[in-house]
C-alpha positions in Angstrom: 109.7 110.6 175.9 113.4 110.6 176.3 116.1 113.0 175.4 115.9 116.8 175.3 112.4 117.2 173.7 110.5 117.5 177.1 113.0 120.2 178.2 112.6 122.1 174.9 108.8 121.9 175.1 108.9 123.1 178.7 111.2 126.0 177.7 108.9 127.0 174.9 105.8 126.9 177.2 107.6 129.0 179.8 108.6 131.6 177.2 105.0 131.8 175.9 103.7 132.1 179.4 106.2 134.9 180.3 105.3 136.8 177.1 101.6 136.6 177.9 102.2 137.7 181.4 104.3 140.7 180.2 101.6 141.6 177.7 99.0 141.4 180.4 100.9 143.7 182.7 101.4 146.2 179.8 97.7 146.2 178.9 96.5 146.6 182.4 98.9 149.5 183.1 98.0 151.3 179.9 95.7 154.3 180.5 95.1 154.8 176.8 92.4 152.2 176.5 89.0 151.9 178.0 87.9 148.9 180.1 86.2 147.0 177.3 89.2 147.6 175.0 91.5 146.2 177.7 89.2 143.2 178.1 89.4 142.5 174.4 93.1 142.8 174.3 93.5 140.5 177.3 91.3 138.0 175.5 93.4 138.3 172.4 96.6 137.8 174.5 95.4 134.6 176.2 93.3 133.1 173.4 96.0 133.6 170.7 99.1 133.5 172.9 102.1 134.4 170.7 100.3 136.6 168.0 98.0 138.2 170.5 100.7 139.2 172.9 102.9 140.5 170.1 100.0 142.7 168.7 99.1 144.1 172.1 102.7 144.9 173.0 103.0 146.6 169.6 99.9 148.7 170.1 101.1 149.7 173.6 104.5 150.7 172.2 102.8 152.9 169.6 100.7 154.7 172.1 103.6 155.0 174.6 105.9 156.9 172.3 106.3 160.6 173.0 104.9 163.0 170.4 107.9 164.7 168.8 107.9 168.5 169.2 108.3 170.6 166.1 111.8 172.0 165.6 110.6 175.4 164.5 108.1 177.7 166.2 104.7 178.1 164.6 104.5 181.1 162.3 102.8 184.2 163.8 99.6 185.7 162.5 101.5 188.5 160.7 103.8 186.3 158.7 103.3 185.5 155.0 105.8 182.7 155.1 103.2 179.9 155.3 102.8 176.8 153.1 100.8 177.4 150.1 102.6 180.5 148.8 100.7 183.5 147.5 97.2 182.2 148.4 97.9 182.8 152.0 98.4 186.6 151.5 94.8 187.2 150.5 
C-alpha cells in the first residue's frame, strides 16, 4: 500500500485504542458499579470498541454528576403551603 492510507489507518487504530484505554480507566476508577458490572462494561468496551467505550463513558458521566441541591428549603411540618392545595390541610 502506498500513499497516506496506512498512516490514516494507523491514526484511526491509535485513536480507538486511546478511547478504549480511557474508558477502561474510567470504569475501573468508578465506585458506583459492582465487580461483575465493571467486568461486563470492560467486556463491552473491548469487544465493541467505539460504541462500547462511548456507552461506558456516558454511563460514568451520568453517575459522576453532582446531585443539584434544591434552591428553597423544605417546608416545615406546620406549613400549609405544600403542593396539592387544600388536601394537605386535612
